[in-house]
C-alpha positions in Angstrom: 83.3 97.1 102.4 85.9 97.5 99.6 87.2 100.6 101.3 87.8 98.8 104.6 89.7 96.1 102.9 91.7 98.6 100.9 92.7 100.5 104.0 93.8 97.2 105.7 95.8 96.1 102.7 97.4 99.6 102.6 98.5 99.3 106.2 99.7 95.7 105.6 101.8 96.7 102.6 103.4 99.5 104.6 104.2 97.2 107.5 105.7 94.6 105.2 107.9 97.2 103.6 109.1 98.4 107.0 109.7 94.8 108.0 111.7 94.0 104.9 113.8 97.2 105.0 114.9 96.5 108.6 117.2 93.9 107.1 118.9 96.4 104.9 118.3 98.7 101.9 116.3 97.4 98.9 114.8 98.8 95.8 111.2 98.4 94.9 111.7 95.3 92.7 113.7 93.7 95.5 110.9 94.5 98.0 108.4 92.9 95.6 110.5 89.8 95.2 111.0 89.5 99.0 107.2 89.7 99.5 106.7 87.0 97.0 109.2 84.8 98.7 107.8 85.5 102.1 104.3 84.4 100.9 105.8 81.2 99.3 104.8 82.6 95.8 101.2 83.2 96.7 101.4 86.9 96.4 103.5 89.5 94.6 102.4 93.1 95.0 102.3 95.2 91.9 104.6 98.0 91.1 101.5 100.2 91.1 101.1 99.6 94.8 104.7 99.3 96.0 106.3 102.4 94.4 103.5 104.9 95.4 103.8 103.4 99.0 107.5 103.9 99.0 107.1 107.5 97.8 104.5 108.2 100.5 106.7 106.6 103.2 109.6 108.8 102.0 107.4 111.9 102.3 106.5 110.8 105.8 110.2 110.5 106.7 110.1 106.7 107.3 112.4 105.7 104.4 115.0 107.5 102.4 115.9 106.8 98.8 119.6 106.4 98.4 121.6 107.4 95.3 121.6 103.8 94.1 117.8 103.8 94.1 117.5 101.6 97.1 115.3 102.6 100.1 116.6 102.5 103.6 114.8 103.0 106.9 115.3 106.3 108.7 115.4 106.6 112.5 111.7 107.3 112.4 111.1 104.3 110.3 113.0 102.1 112.7 111.0 103.4 115.6 107.8 102.7 113.7 108.7 99.1 112.9 109.3 98.4 116.6 105.7 99.4 117.5 103.5 97.2 115.3 105.5 94.1 116.1 105.4 94.8 119.8 109.1 95.0 120.3 110.2 96.9 123.3 109.4 100.6 123.0 110.0 102.7 126.0 108.2 106.0 126.5 110.5 108.9 125.8 108.7 111.5 127.9 106.0 112.1 130.5 103.8 113.1 127.6 104.4 109.6 125.9 103.5 107.9 129.2 100.3 109.9 129.6 99.3 109.1 126.0 99.9 105.4 126.6 97.9 105.4 129.7 95.1 107.1 127.8 95.2 104.4 125.2 94.9 101.7 127.9 92.0 103.5 129.5 90.2 103.6 126.1 90.8 99.9 125.8 89.4 99.2 129.3 86.4 101.4 128.5 85.7 99.3 125.3 86.1 96.0 127.2 83.8 97.3 130.0 81.1 98.1 127.5 81.2 94.6 126.1 82.2 92.4 129.0 81.9 94.2 132.4 83.0 91.1 134.3 86.6 91.2 132.8 87.1 94.7 134.1 85.2 94.2 137.4 87.6 91.4 138.2 90.3 94.0 138.3 88.3 96.7 140.1 90.5 96.8 143.2 93.7 97.1 141.2 92.2 99.8 139.0 91.1 101.8 142.0 94.6 101.5 143.5 96.1 102.7 140.3 93.6 105.5 140.0 94.5 106.7 143.5 98.2 106.6 142.7 97.7 108.6 139.5 95.6 111.1 141.4 98.4 111.5 143.9 100.9 112.1 141.1 98.6 114.6 139.4 98.3 116.5 142.7 94.5 116.0 142.9 
């Protein structure tokens, strides 16, 4: 159970950092202060969690440390911040579209296993879409 919470907290911290940096470069202390202000003083992350996260994000190419010690979002970081907050993100290639379709199919499979009626109500539309995709794929 602790591991699940830890993973969620890890993702949450990462998302908060991305969100804060979209407003401009900040150093770790400024990020911690921003988080404390955003939580109305209820939470201030430790340096032991923020700085390792910034380092990991830099290694992933999401942020870049500037000469003044402040971190700024890279293009990749800006793209990542759009996705979790459901801002408009257009597929960039046919491969991206196919991946997104696959994700939606997985979602429908999950819903179908727990509440078949929700999916059954859309059966006609799903069959029409399936036929259209089959046509595109040349099947």
